[in-house]
N, CA and C of each residue as an Amber inpcrd file, in Angstrom:
protein
   702
  44.9300000 -75.8390000  45.0370000  43.7680000 -75.2260000  44.3770000
  42.4750000 -75.7550000  45.0180000  41.5780000 -74.8620000  45.2960000
  40.3040000 -75.2460000  45.8980000  39.3300000 -75.6380000  44.8000000
  38.7980000 -76.8530000  44.8920000  37.8170000 -77.3220000  43.9110000
  36.5730000 -76.4470000  43.9580000  35.8940000 -76.3880000  42.8300000
  34.6930000 -75.5560000  42.7260000  33.4620000 -76.3380000  43.1680000
  32.7650000 -75.8440000  44.1780000  31.4920000 -76.3940000  44.6140000
  30.4950000 -75.2380000  44.6420000  29.3800000 -75.4120000  43.9870000
  28.3680000 -74.3490000  43.9660000  27.5920000 -74.3520000  45.2750000
  27.6950000 -73.2550000  46.0130000  26.9410000 -73.1050000  47.2590000
  25.6070000 -72.4650000  46.9210000  24.5290000 -73.1900000  47.1720000
  23.1900000 -72.6990000  46.8150000  22.1900000 -73.1820000  47.8590000
  22.1060000 -72.4530000  48.9600000  21.2100000 -72.8050000  50.0650000
  19.9740000 -71.9070000  49.9940000  18.8010000 -72.5110000  49.8770000
  17.5710000 -71.7270000  49.7370000  17.1060000 -71.2010000  51.0980000
  16.2110000 -70.2230000  51.0490000  15.6420000 -69.6860000  52.2780000
  14.8440000 -70.7540000  53.0200000  14.1810000 -71.6290000  52.2770000
  13.4070000 -72.6930000  52.9200000  14.3190000 -73.6140000  53.7180000
  15.5200000 -73.8730000  53.1860000  16.4840000 -74.7140000  53.9060000
  16.9630000 -74.0140000  55.1720000  17.2660000 -72.7250000  55.0840000
  17.6790000 -71.9750000  56.2790000  16.5540000 -71.9830000  57.3160000
  15.3300000 -71.7720000  56.8720000  14.1870000 -71.7440000  57.7880000
  13.9340000 -73.1050000  58.4280000  14.3620000 -74.1810000  57.7580000
  14.1140000 -75.5260000  58.2710000  15.0780000 -75.9260000  59.3740000
  16.1930000 -75.2140000  59.4980000  17.1050000 -75.4490000  60.6180000
  16.5520000 -74.7590000  61.8670000  16.8080000 -75.3280000  63.0110000
  16.4240000 -74.6580000  64.2550000  17.1140000 -73.2990000  64.2960000
  16.3320000 -72.2600000  64.4640000  16.9290000 -70.9240000  64.4170000
  16.3090000 -70.0080000  65.4680000  17.0360000 -68.9610000  65.7810000
  16.5590000 -67.9570000  66.7300000  15.4560000 -67.1410000  66.0470000
  14.2800000 -66.9990000  66.6510000  13.1740000 -66.2580000  66.0290000
  13.6060000 -64.8680000  65.5700000  13.3060000 -64.5520000  64.3170000
  13.6260000 -63.2470000  63.7620000  15.0000000 -63.1400000  63.1590000
  15.8570000 -64.1410000  63.3950000  17.2370000 -64.0280000  62.9220000
  17.4070000 -64.3230000  61.4420000  16.4510000 -64.9770000  60.8020000
  16.5170000 -65.1310000  59.3530000  16.4170000 -63.7450000  58.7080000
  15.4180000 -62.9710000  59.1440000  15.2250000 -61.6170000  58.5980000
  16.3880000 -60.7010000  58.9490000  16.8900000 -60.8110000  60.1850000
  18.0320000 -59.9810000  60.5820000  19.2700000 -60.3380000  59.7650000
  19.4250000 -61.6110000  59.4740000  20.5720000 -62.0430000  58.6690000
  20.5290000 -61.4760000  57.2680000  19.3320000 -61.4080000  56.6790000
  19.1850000 -60.8180000  55.3460000  19.6080000 -59.3500000  55.3660000
  19.2240000 -58.6320000  56.4140000  19.5930000 -57.2100000  56.5320000
  21.1060000 -57.0350000  56.6560000  21.7310000 -57.9000000  57.4620000
  23.1860000 -57.8220000  57.6130000  23.8700000 -58.0940000  56.2780000
  23.3940000 -59.1170000  55.5640000  23.9640000 -59.4280000  54.2480000
  23.8760000 -58.2200000  53.3210000  22.7070000 -57.5690000  53.2990000
  22.5030000 -56.4420000  52.3920000  23.3940000 -55.2500000  52.7340000
  23.8410000 -55.1890000  53.9840000  24.7350000 -54.0870000  54.3700000
  26.1460000 -54.2850000  53.8370000  26.4600000 -55.4900000  53.3950000
  27.7480000 -55.7560000  52.7560000  28.9520000 -55.7940000  53.6780000
  28.7600000 -56.0990000  54.9610000  29.8730000 -56.0310000  55.9140000
  30.5790000 -57.3690000  56.1380000  30.0230000 -58.4550000  55.6410000
  30.5870000 -59.7810000  55.9260000  31.8420000 -60.0170000  55.0940000
  32.9070000 -60.4610000  55.7620000  34.1490000 -60.8240000  55.0920000
  34.4040000 -62.3100000  55.3300000  34.6540000 -63.0650000  54.2570000
  34.8400000 -64.5080000  54.4260000  36.0080000 -65.0280000  53.5930000
  36.5210000 -66.1790000  54.0100000  37.5610000 -66.8900000  53.2660000
  37.1310000 -68.3410000  53.1240000  37.5610000 -68.9580000  52.0270000
  37.2410000 -70.3560000  51.7620000  38.4840000 -71.1980000  52.0120000
  38.3760000 -72.1480000  52.9420000  39.5210000 -72.9950000  53.2760000
  39.5470000 -74.3020000  52.4990000  38.3990000 -74.8120000  52.1150000
  38.3210000 -75.9630000  51.2150000  36.9760000 -75.8840000  50.5100000
  36.6360000 -76.8260000  49.6240000  35.4250000 -76.6570000  48.8130000
  34.1510000 -76.3620000  49.5880000  34.0250000 -76.8810000  50.8040000
  32.7690000 -76.6910000  51.5360000  32.9480000 -76.0300000  52.8990000
  34.1670000 -75.5790000  53.2250000  34.4040000 -74.9840000  54.5350000
  34.8040000 -73.5200000  54.3940000  34.0870000 -72.6420000  55.1160000
  34.3250000 -71.2060000  55.0610000  34.4290000 -70.6330000  56.4660000
  35.2590000 -69.5900000  56.6040000  35.3350000 -68.8160000  57.8390000
  34.9840000 -67.3720000  57.5120000  34.3250000 -66.6890000  58.4690000
  33.8910000 -65.3240000  58.1990000  33.9780000 -64.4570000  59.4460000
  34.0610000 -63.1660000  59.2000000  33.9810000 -62.1460000  60.2380000
  32.7710000 -61.2700000  59.9310000  31.9040000 -61.0930000  60.9360000
  30.7270000 -60.2460000  60.7710000  30.8480000 -59.0740000  61.7360000
  31.2450000 -57.8630000  61.2510000  31.3640000 -56.6830000  62.1240000
  30.0190000 -56.2690000  62.7010000  30.0510000 -55.6830000  63.9050000
  28.8340000 -55.1750000  64.5440000  29.0640000 -53.7630000  65.0330000
  28.0480000 -52.9200000  64.9530000  28.1650000 -51.5340000  65.3950000
  28.3930000 -51.4640000  66.8990000  29.4380000 -50.7780000  67.3050000
  29.6890000 -50.5550000  68.7240000  29.9280000 -51.8060000  69.5330000
  30.3360000 -52.9020000  68.8900000  30.5500000 -54.1530000  69.6130000
  31.5950000 -54.9780000  68.8890000  32.0800000 -55.9960000  69.5680000
  33.0500000 -56.8930000  68.9390000  32.4120000 -57.6040000  67.7510000
  33.2560000 -57.9520000  66.7850000  32.7570000 -58.6890000  65.6290000
  32.4010000 -60.1240000  66.0260000  31.7010000 -60.7910000  65.1580000
  31.3600000 -62.1850000  65.3800000  32.1500000 -63.0720000  64.4300000
  32.7180000 -64.1380000  64.9810000  33.4400000 -65.1110000  64.1660000
  32.4910000 -66.2420000  63.7930000  32.4520000 -66.5760000  62.5170000
  31.5450000 -67.5970000  62.0070000  32.3330000 -68.6230000  61.2030000
  31.9970000 -69.8860000  61.3460000  32.5410000 -70.9260000  60.4740000
  31.3940000 -71.8160000  60.0110000  31.4460000 -72.2150000  58.7480000
  30.3700000 -73.0200000  58.1640000  30.9580000 -74.1340000  57.3210000
  30.4570000 -75.3410000  57.5210000  30.7440000 -76.4550000  56.6260000
  29.4490000 -76.8010000  55.9060000  29.4970000 -76.7460000  54.5890000
  28.3280000 -77.0520000  53.7780000  28.2990000 -78.5400000  53.4280000
  27.1250000 -79.0260000  53.0440000  27.0120000 -80.3980000  52.5550000
  27.8330000 -80.5360000  51.2650000  28.1100000 -81.7630000  50.8720000
  28.9750000 -82.0020000  49.7130000  28.4320000 -81.3980000  48.4310000
  27.0850000 -81.3340000  48.3050000  26.5100000 -80.7490000  47.0910000
  26.3260000 -79.2430000  47.1970000  26.6150000 -78.6720000  48.3810000
  26.5080000 -77.2270000  48.5600000  25.1070000 -76.7140000  48.7750000
  24.1290000 -77.6250000  48.9300000  22.7290000 -77.2070000  49.0380000
  22.2120000 -77.1210000  50.4630000  23.0550000 -77.4340000  51.4560000
  22.6080000 -77.4160000  52.8450000  23.8080000 -77.1550000  53.7500000
  23.5290000 -76.8760000  55.0240000  24.5680000 -76.6970000  56.0220000
  24.8210000 -78.0260000  56.7220000  26.0700000 -78.4620000  56.7210000
  26.4230000 -79.6800000  57.4480000  26.7250000 -79.3480000  58.9080000
  27.4260000 -78.2230000  59.1200000  27.7680000 -77.7870000  60.4780000
  28.0450000 -76.2890000  60.4400000  27.8400000 -75.6180000  61.5670000
  28.1190000 -74.1850000  61.6240000  28.3990000 -73.7660000  63.0600000
  29.1190000 -72.6460000  63.1720000  29.4680000 -72.1100000  64.4970000
  29.4390000 -70.5870000  64.4300000  28.9350000 -69.9690000  65.4860000
  29.0330000 -68.5110000  65.6350000  29.3190000 -68.1850000  67.0940000
  30.1410000 -67.1780000  67.3070000  30.4840000 -66.7810000  68.6660000
  29.2940000 -66.3680000  69.4920000  28.2450000 -65.8270000  68.8540000
  27.0950000 -65.3430000  69.6300000  26.3130000 -66.4960000  70.2490000
  26.0970000 -67.5800000  69.5050000  25.3580000 -68.7170000  70.0620000
  26.2120000 -69.4780000  71.0710000  27.5300000 -69.4160000  70.8940000
  28.4290000 -70.0610000  71.8590000  28.3680000 -69.3250000  73.2030000
  28.4020000 -67.9960000  73.1350000  28.4020000 -67.1990000  74.3640000
  27.0620000 -67.2570000  75.0900000  25.9760000 -67.3540000  74.3370000
  24.6390000 -67.3660000  74.9500000  24.1210000 -68.7880000  75.1910000
  24.9880000 -69.7720000  74.9440000  24.6480000 -71.1930000  75.1660000
  23.4290000 -71.6300000  74.3510000  23.3280000 -71.0700000  73.1360000
  22.2630000 -71.4720000  72.2170000  22.8540000 -72.3350000  71.1070000
  23.6320000 -73.3280000  71.5170000  24.3290000 -74.1850000  70.5700000
  23.3460000 -74.8690000  69.6180000  23.7330000 -74.9130000  68.3450000
  22.9160000 -75.6070000  67.3550000  21.8280000 -74.7620000  66.7320000
  21.6270000 -73.5350000  67.2590000  20.6140000 -72.6460000  66.6890000
  21.2440000 -71.7590000  65.6190000  20.5650000 -71.6670000  64.4840000
  21.0130000 -70.8000000  63.4100000  20.7880000 -69.3500000  63.8340000
  21.8260000 -68.5050000  63.7130000  21.7090000 -67.0960000  64.1060000
  21.8140000 -66.1960000  62.8820000  21.5920000 -64.9070000  63.0880000
  21.6140000 -63.9470000  61.9890000  22.9850000 -63.8510000  61.3240000
  24.0570000 -64.0760000  62.1060000  25.4070000 -63.9680000  61.5510000
  25.7110000 -65.1220000  60.6000000  25.2270000 -66.3120000  60.9270000
  25.3900000 -67.4560000  60.0330000  24.5670000 -67.2360000  58.7660000
  23.3320000 -66.7680000  58.9220000  22.4810000 -66.4920000  57.7630000
  23.1410000 -65.4790000  56.8370000  23.6600000 -64.3890000  57.4130000
  24.3210000 -63.3500000  56.6130000  25.5410000 -63.9030000  55.9010000
  26.2730000 -64.7910000  56.5680000  27.4630000 -65.3790000  55.9610000
  27.0960000 -66.2920000  54.7970000  26.0790000 -67.1260000  54.9800000
  25.6290000 -68.0020000  53.8950000  25.2480000 -67.1810000  52.6690000
  24.4520000 -66.1390000  52.8780000  24.0050000 -65.3090000  51.7660000
  25.1770000 -64.5930000  51.0990000  26.1580000 -64.1870000  51.8870000
  27.3290000 -63.5190000  51.3230000  28.1580000 -64.4830000  50.4800000
  28.3260000 -65.7010000  50.9560000  29.1120000 -66.6980000  50.2290000
  28.4790000 -67.0240000  48.8810000  27.1570000 -67.1740000  48.8640000
  26.4920000 -67.5720000  47.6160000  26.0120000 -66.3860000  46.7970000
  26.2220000 -65.1880000  47.3030000  25.9170000 -63.9870000  46.5360000
  24.4730000 -63.5410000  46.5690000  23.7110000 -64.0020000  47.5620000
  22.3430000 -63.5340000  47.7080000  21.3670000 -64.6550000  47.9710000
  20.0900000 -64.3120000  47.9320000  19.0170000 -65.2810000  48.1550000
  18.8390000 -66.1230000  46.9000000  18.8240000 -67.4400000  47.0640000
  18.6500000 -68.3550000  45.9510000  17.1610000 -68.4930000  45.6430000
  16.8070000 -68.2520000  44.3820000  15.4070000 -68.3880000  43.9680000
  15.0030000 -69.8580000  43.9740000  13.8650000 -70.1680000  44.5790000
  13.3940000 -71.5510000  44.6470000  11.8800000 -71.5770000  44.7770000
  11.2760000 -72.5680000  44.1490000   9.8290000 -72.7710000  44.2900000
   9.4780000 -73.5020000  45.5760000  10.4880000 -74.0930000  46.2200000
  10.2520000 -74.8560000  47.4410000  10.1420000 -73.9130000  48.6220000
   8.9560000 -73.7940000  49.1670000   8.7450000 -72.9270000  50.3250000
   7.9580000 -73.6700000  51.3950000   8.2670000 -73.3580000  52.6400000
   7.5680000 -73.9690000  53.7620000   6.0830000 -73.5850000  53.7110000
   5.2200000 -74.5630000  53.9020000   3.7930000 -74.2850000  53.9550000
   3.0340000 -74.5810000  52.6770000   3.7340000 -74.7830000  51.5440000
   3.0200000 -75.1190000  50.3120000   2.3460000 -76.4660000  50.4710000
   1.1410000 -76.5950000  49.9310000   0.4090000 -77.8430000  50.0980000
  -0.3720000 -78.2110000  48.8510000  -0.7420000 -79.4820000  48.7940000
  -1.5380000 -80.0060000  47.6900000  -2.4490000 -81.0920000  48.2470000
  -3.6560000 -81.1870000  47.6960000  -4.5690000 -82.2320000  48.1230000
  -5.4260000 -82.7250000  46.9760000  -5.9480000 -83.9130000  47.1040000
  -6.8670000 -84.4430000  46.1060000  -7.9120000 -85.3180000  46.7970000
  -9.0040000 -85.5680000  46.0950000 -10.0930000 -86.3780000  46.6350000
 -10.2930000 -87.6200000  45.7760000 -10.5810000 -88.7310000  46.4310000
 -10.7660000 -89.9980000  45.7240000 -11.7580000 -90.8570000  46.5020000
 -12.6650000 -91.5080000  45.7660000 -13.6120000 -92.4240000  46.4070000
 -12.9330000 -93.7540000  46.7270000 -13.2990000 -94.3470000  47.8510000
 -12.8170000 -95.6770000  48.2070000 -13.6150000 -96.7040000  47.4070000
 -12.9030000 -97.5430000  46.6510000 -13.5450000 -98.5940000  45.8710000
 -13.1220000 -99.9600000  46.4130000 -13.6680000-101.0080000  45.8330000
 -13.3510000-102.3640000  46.2880000 -11.8530000-102.6690000  46.1960000
 -11.1790000-102.1020000  45.1980000  -9.7600000-102.3850000  45.0140000
  -8.8720000-101.6900000  46.0450000  -9.4500000-100.7630000  46.8060000
  -8.6810000 -99.9990000  47.7900000  -8.7830000-100.5840000  49.1960000
  -9.4570000-101.6950000  49.3640000  -9.7130000-102.2330000  50.7020000
  -8.5770000-103.1170000  51.2000000  -8.6000000-103.3400000  52.5010000
  -7.6110000-104.2300000  53.1120000  -7.7200000-105.6360000  52.5290000
  -8.9470000-106.0760000  52.2600000  -9.1530000-107.4100000  51.6840000
  -8.4970000-107.5090000  50.3090000  -8.6830000-106.4730000  49.4800000
  -8.1080000-106.4830000  48.1270000  -6.5850000-106.3550000  48.1540000
  -6.0690000-105.5730000  49.0870000  -4.6250000-105.3370000  49.1760000
  -3.8830000-106.4850000  49.8570000  -4.6060000-107.3530000  50.5470000
  -3.9640000-108.4520000  51.2530000  -3.3860000-108.0410000  52.5930000
  -3.8160000-106.8790000  53.0950000  -3.3130000-106.4140000  54.3930000
  -4.3040000-106.7100000  55.5160000  -5.3590000-107.4320000  55.2070000
  -6.3940000-107.7920000  56.1730000  -7.5270000-108.4690000  55.4240000
  -8.6010000-108.8200000  56.0990000  -9.7020000-109.4910000  55.4180000
 -10.9880000-108.6720000  55.4090000 -10.9360000-107.4430000  55.9580000
 -12.1350000-106.5990000  56.0020000 -12.2180000-105.6910000  54.7780000
 -13.4400000-105.3930000  54.3780000 -13.6570000-104.5180000  53.2220000
 -13.7560000-103.0590000  53.6840000 -12.6320000-102.5660000  54.2010000
 -12.4930000-101.1650000  54.6080000 -11.2160000-100.6110000  53.9700000
 -11.1320000 -99.2900000  53.9290000  -9.9740000 -98.6050000  53.3330000
  -8.6790000 -99.1380000  53.9320000  -7.7690000 -99.5710000  53.0600000
  -6.5380000-100.2190000  53.5090000  -5.4590000 -99.2110000  53.8890000
  -4.6940000 -99.5430000  54.9090000  -3.5590000 -98.7000000  55.2960000
  -2.5470000 -98.5470000  54.1590000  -2.1820000 -99.6280000  53.4300000
  -1.2480000 -99.4490000  52.3050000  -1.7700000 -98.4770000  51.2490000
  -3.0840000 -98.4890000  51.0250000  -3.6570000 -97.5520000  50.0540000
  -3.5640000 -96.1230000  50.5700000  -3.8580000 -95.9260000  51.8520000
  -3.7480000 -94.5900000  52.4430000  -2.3260000 -94.0610000  52.3090000
  -1.3600000 -94.9150000  52.5980000   0.0450000 -94.5110000  52.4920000
   0.3890000 -94.1480000  51.0480000  -0.0770000 -94.9670000  50.1030000
   0.2000000 -94.6880000  48.6870000  -0.4010000 -93.3530000  48.2620000
  -1.6140000 -93.0540000  48.7370000  -2.2370000 -91.7810000  48.3840000
  -1.5050000 -90.6090000  49.0270000  -0.9990000 -90.7920000  50.2430000
  -0.2140000 -89.7320000  50.8860000   1.0670000 -89.4640000  50.1040000
   1.7300000 -90.5320000  49.6780000   2.9330000 -90.3760000  48.8560000
   2.5960000 -89.6740000  47.5410000   1.4670000 -90.0400000  46.9560000
   1.0540000 -89.4390000  45.6910000   0.8240000 -87.9430000  45.8440000
   0.1960000 -87.5310000  46.9360000  -0.0390000 -86.0960000  47.1640000
   1.2830000 -85.3460000  47.2550000   2.2420000 -85.9120000  47.9940000
   3.5520000 -85.2710000  48.1310000   4.2940000 -85.2460000  46.7990000
   4.2400000 -86.3580000  46.0750000   4.8910000 -86.4410000  44.7610000
   4.3280000 -85.3950000  43.8030000   3.0000000 -85.2910000  43.7490000
   2.3790000 -84.3190000  42.8400000   2.7350000 -82.8890000  43.2170000
   2.8060000 -82.6100000  44.5130000   3.1720000 -81.2740000  44.9660000
   4.5840000 -80.9140000  44.5050000   5.5240000 -81.8440000  44.6820000
   6.9130000 -81.5720000  44.3080000   7.0970000 -81.4960000  42.7990000
   6.3750000 -82.3230000  42.0660000   6.6070000 -82.4610000  40.6320000
   6.4610000 -81.1440000  39.8860000   5.5930000 -80.2580000  40.3480000
   5.3950000 -78.9730000  39.6580000   6.3490000 -77.8960000  40.1760000
   7.1610000 -78.2260000  41.1790000   8.0660000 -77.2340000  41.7750000
   9.5140000 -77.4300000  41.3730000   9.8740000 -78.6410000  40.9220000
  11.2720000 -78.9530000  40.6320000  11.5820000 -78.7500000  39.1510000
  12.8620000 -78.8540000  38.8140000  13.3240000 -78.5750000  37.4560000
  13.0690000 -79.7420000  36.5060000  13.0790000 -79.4400000  35.2210000
  12.9350000 -80.4700000  34.1990000  14.0870000 -81.4730000  34.3100000
  13.7790000 -82.7420000  34.1960000  14.8010000 -83.7750000  34.3290000
  14.9500000 -84.2970000  35.7400000  14.2760000 -83.6370000  36.6770000
  14.3000000 -84.0740000  38.0630000  12.9860000 -84.7790000  38.4090000
  13.0350000 -85.6180000  39.4220000  11.8410000 -86.1990000  40.0080000
  12.1280000 -86.3880000  41.4880000  11.1950000 -86.9850000  42.2120000
  11.4330000 -87.2140000  43.6320000  11.1320000 -88.6540000  43.9740000
  11.8440000 -89.1620000  44.9620000  11.6380000 -90.5380000  45.4180000
  11.3840000 -90.5270000  46.9200000  10.4820000 -91.3780000  47.3620000
  10.1770000 -91.4710000  48.7840000  11.2760000 -92.2090000  49.5280000
  11.6370000 -91.7030000  50.6890000  12.6860000 -92.3450000  51.4910000
  12.2200000 -92.7110000  52.8940000  11.1330000 -92.1020000  53.3410000
  10.6460000 -92.4070000  54.6910000   9.1940000 -91.9830000  54.8190000
   8.4210000 -92.7780000  55.5430000   7.0610000 -92.3700000  55.8720000
   6.7150000 -92.9440000  57.2410000   6.1050000 -92.1100000  58.0760000
   5.7100000 -92.5160000  59.4230000   4.3080000 -91.9640000  59.6780000
   3.3060000 -92.8400000  59.6100000   1.9270000 -92.3880000  59.7360000
   1.1360000 -93.3100000  60.6540000   0.0310000 -92.7770000  61.1540000
  -0.9330000 -93.5580000  61.9250000  -2.2490000 -93.6050000  61.1680000
  -2.8780000 -94.7720000  61.1470000  -4.2060000 -94.9350000  60.5440000
  -5.1740000 -95.1390000  61.7020000  -6.0010000 -94.1350000  61.9710000
  -6.7150000 -94.0920000  63.2460000  -8.2170000 -94.3620000  63.1720000
  -8.7560000 -94.4600000  61.9570000 -10.2070000 -94.7010000  61.8470000
 -10.5060000 -95.4560000  60.5640000 -11.5450000 -96.3000000  60.6080000
 -11.9230000 -97.1090000  59.4510000 -12.8600000 -96.3400000  58.5300000
 -12.7250000 -96.6200000  57.2180000 -13.5850000 -95.9930000  56.2170000
 -14.1370000 -97.0750000  55.2910000 -15.4630000 -97.1560000  55.1210000
 -16.0490000 -98.1750000  54.2530000 -15.9670000 -97.7880000  52.7790000
 -16.1900000 -98.7610000  51.9210000 -16.2500000 -98.5180000  50.4820000
 -17.3740000 -97.5170000  50.1890000 -17.0960000 -96.5900000  49.2700000
 -18.1090000 -95.6310000  48.8460000 -17.8980000 -94.2250000  49.3660000
 -17.1640000 -94.0860000  50.4860000 -16.8990000 -92.7380000  50.9960000
 -15.7240000 -92.1050000  50.2530000 -15.6720000 -90.7730000  50.2840000
 -14.5880000 -90.0500000  49.6360000 -13.5020000 -89.7290000  50.6570000
 -12.2440000 -89.8990000  50.2410000 -11.0890000 -89.5570000  51.0750000
 -10.4140000 -88.3130000  50.5110000 -10.1550000 -87.3480000  51.3710000
  -9.3480000 -86.1790000  50.9890000  -7.9490000 -86.3740000  51.5680000
  -6.9500000 -86.4050000  50.6860000  -5.5640000 -86.6220000  51.0910000
  -4.7510000 -85.3590000  50.8280000  -3.9700000 -84.9370000  51.8260000
  -3.1970000 -83.6930000  51.6950000  -1.7330000 -83.9160000  52.0520000
  -0.8750000 -83.1010000  51.4300000   0.5440000 -83.0640000  51.7720000
   0.9820000 -81.6050000  51.8610000   1.7280000 -81.2680000  52.9060000
   2.2090000 -79.8930000  53.1110000   3.6970000 -79.9120000  53.4330000
   4.4540000 -79.0630000  52.7730000   5.8950000 -78.9890000  53.0220000
   6.1420000 -78.3700000  54.3950000   6.8930000 -79.0940000  55.2410000
   7.2150000 -78.5710000  56.5710000   8.7160000 -78.4030000  56.7810000
   9.5330000 -78.9720000  55.8850000  10.9790000 -78.8330000  56.0220000
  11.6430000 -79.0650000  54.6720000  12.6700000 -78.2480000  54.3950000
  13.4810000 -78.4180000  53.1890000  14.9420000 -78.3820000  53.6130000
  15.6700000 -79.4650000  53.3900000  17.0990000 -79.5210000  53.6920000
  17.8320000 -79.8700000  52.4040000  18.1410000 -78.8500000  51.6080000
  18.7550000 -79.1000000  50.3110000  17.7660000 -79.8040000  49.4010000
  18.0950000 -81.0410000  49.0000000  17.2210000 -81.8210000  48.1220000
  16.2420000 -82.7020000  48.9030000  16.3090000 -82.6770000  50.2160000
  15.4420000 -83.5000000  51.0520000  14.2600000 -82.6740000  51.5480000
  13.0610000 -83.1200000  51.2190000  11.8500000 -82.3760000  51.5570000
  10.9600000 -83.2510000  52.4340000  10.5240000 -82.6920000  53.5620000
   9.6480000 -83.4180000  54.4810000   8.2620000 -82.7890000  54.4690000
   7.2570000 -83.6520000  54.4600000   5.8640000 -83.2250000  54.3730000
   5.0850000 -83.6770000  55.6010000   4.0930000 -82.8930000  55.9680000
   3.0360000 -83.3640000  56.8560000   1.9510000 -83.9100000  55.9440000
   1.5380000 -85.1580000  56.1620000   0.5180000 -85.7750000  55.3180000
  -0.6960000 -86.1290000  56.1700000  -1.8680000 -86.0620000  55.5630000
  -3.0940000 -86.3630000  56.3050000  -4.1570000 -86.8960000  55.3590000
  -5.1190000 -87.6240000  55.9420000  -6.2490000 -88.1380000  55.1760000
  -7.5120000 -88.0160000  56.0090000  -8.6110000 -87.5970000  55.3700000
  -9.8870000 -87.4340000  56.0640000 -11.0020000 -88.0150000  55.2050000
 -11.9780000 -88.6260000  55.8530000 -13.2040000 -88.9710000  55.1370000
 -14.2860000 -87.9750000  55.5780000 -15.5120000 -88.2020000  55.1910000
 -16.5580000 -87.2370000  55.5100000 -16.8920000 -87.1350000  56.9790000
 -16.2910000 -88.0100000  57.8000000 -16.6060000 -88.0300000  59.2320000
 -15.4350000 -87.5900000  60.0990000 -14.3330000 -87.1800000  59.4700000
 -13.1960000 -86.6890000  60.2350000 -11.8770000 -87.2800000  59.7650000
 -10.8270000 -86.9590000  60.4950000  -9.4930000 -87.4180000  60.1380000
  -9.3490000 -88.9220000  60.3640000  -8.7100000 -89.5900000  59.4090000
  -8.4860000 -91.0340000  59.5470000  -7.0000000 -91.3870000  59.5870000
  -6.1270000 -90.4290000  59.2520000  -4.6980000 -90.7220000  59.2620000
  -3.8680000 -89.4640000  59.1880000  -2.6820000 -89.5210000  59.7760000
  -1.7770000 -88.3650000  59.7800000  -0.3550000 -88.8420000  60.0450000
   0.6180000 -88.0760000  59.5480000   2.0120000 -88.4000000  59.8170000
   2.9530000 -87.5400000  59.0040000   4.1570000 -88.0450000  58.7880000
   5.1660000 -87.3180000  58.0100000   5.7150000 -88.2240000  56.9200000
   6.1630000 -87.5860000  55.8550000   6.7130000 -88.3040000  54.7030000
   7.8930000 -87.5060000  54.1630000   8.9810000 -88.1820000  53.8210000
  10.1800000 -87.5280000  53.3060000  10.4770000 -88.0110000  51.8970000
  10.7930000 -87.0620000  51.0300000  11.1820000 -87.3680000  49.6570000
  12.4780000 -86.6470000  49.3210000  13.2590000 -87.2380000  48.4220000
  14.5190000 -86.6370000  47.9780000  14.4140000 -86.3350000  46.4880000
  14.8070000 -85.1380000  46.1060000  14.8040000 -84.7300000  44.7010000
  16.0510000 -85.3000000  44.0290000  15.8570000 -86.0000000  42.9120000
  16.9760000 -86.6470000  42.2180000  16.9430000 -86.3120000  40.7420000
  18.1040000 -86.4970000  40.0920000  18.1800000 -86.4430000  38.6420000
  17.6520000 -87.7730000  38.1100000  16.5700000 -87.7160000  37.3410000
  15.8780000 -88.9460000  36.9320000  16.7830000 -89.8920000  36.1470000
  17.5410000 -89.3640000  35.1990000  18.3920000 -90.2060000  34.3560000
  19.4920000 -90.8760000  35.1750000  20.1700000 -90.0980000  36.0190000
  21.2420000 -90.6530000  36.8440000  20.7010000 -91.6870000  37.8300000
  19.5200000 -91.4040000  38.4010000  18.9350000 -92.3200000  39.3720000
  18.6120000 -93.6670000  38.7310000  17.9940000 -93.6270000  37.5510000
  17.6320000 -94.8710000  36.8760000  18.8580000 -95.6330000  36.3920000
  19.8900000 -94.9240000  35.9670000  21.1260000 -95.5800000  35.5280000
  21.7580000 -96.3280000  36.6900000  21.7810000 -95.7060000  37.8640000
  22.3500000 -96.3560000  39.0390000  21.5330000 -97.5820000  39.4290000
  20.2040000 -97.4810000  39.3230000  19.3440000 -98.6120000  39.6590000
  19.5390000 -99.7560000  38.6640000  19.6190000 -99.4320000  37.3780000
  19.7900000-100.4580000  36.3440000  21.1370000-101.1530000  36.4280000
  22.1500000-100.4500000  36.9660000  23.4800000-101.0350000  37.1070000
  23.4790000-102.2450000  38.0490000  22.4600000-102.3480000  38.8890000
  22.3770000-103.4940000  39.8030000  22.1380000-104.8110000  39.0410000
  21.6610000-104.7070000  37.8000000  21.3730000-105.9030000  37.0200000
  22.5860000-106.3870000  36.2250000  23.6590000-105.5830000  36.2080000
  24.8270000-105.9600000  35.4030000  25.9030000-106.6000000  36.2680000
């Protein structure tokens, strides 16, 4: 008996994989034509045949992530023949949509962004944070504000009972800002891989950009996450 795993891959996740230009849209059209035939070999592994007009069919195989929210691995005869290995093609897209029964509704879309403005105060300086002795905007504070922008953006997009936790940040702090100036901090979604969301983050003062980089957060069940963390004390 094949265990039940819910396959639910969003369009943002498909778009976040390296793909052939235009093949996301072409894959949707193929799915809507209803020609894809697939079989499930185990909870996360599927094989499919995608017929083509006046041409040989395409053989597709897909292994999904354990939670069913992303692609772990995939193969299509068209990318193999054209030596475009690793690129998502229209046949894989059509197969994913056929397996899960259509496009999954999601608030997570590439390009969504959020920003806020905050004045630099004495408590935000390198001297106050202990990351230096100068009274200028501290790198740890900039990083915290970048994380906050990403957190706030995700918080209004995810389901009740969920939250997000930061797992990686890679930024450069390229210019100094004195106390009293205002910082505008922004976060923009650039990749969605299941529950893993990557942002482009930036910070500017009134004289130009002072920092930029990327930040990754993972969407988690708040109760389960805290229970696992608290178990470390027992």
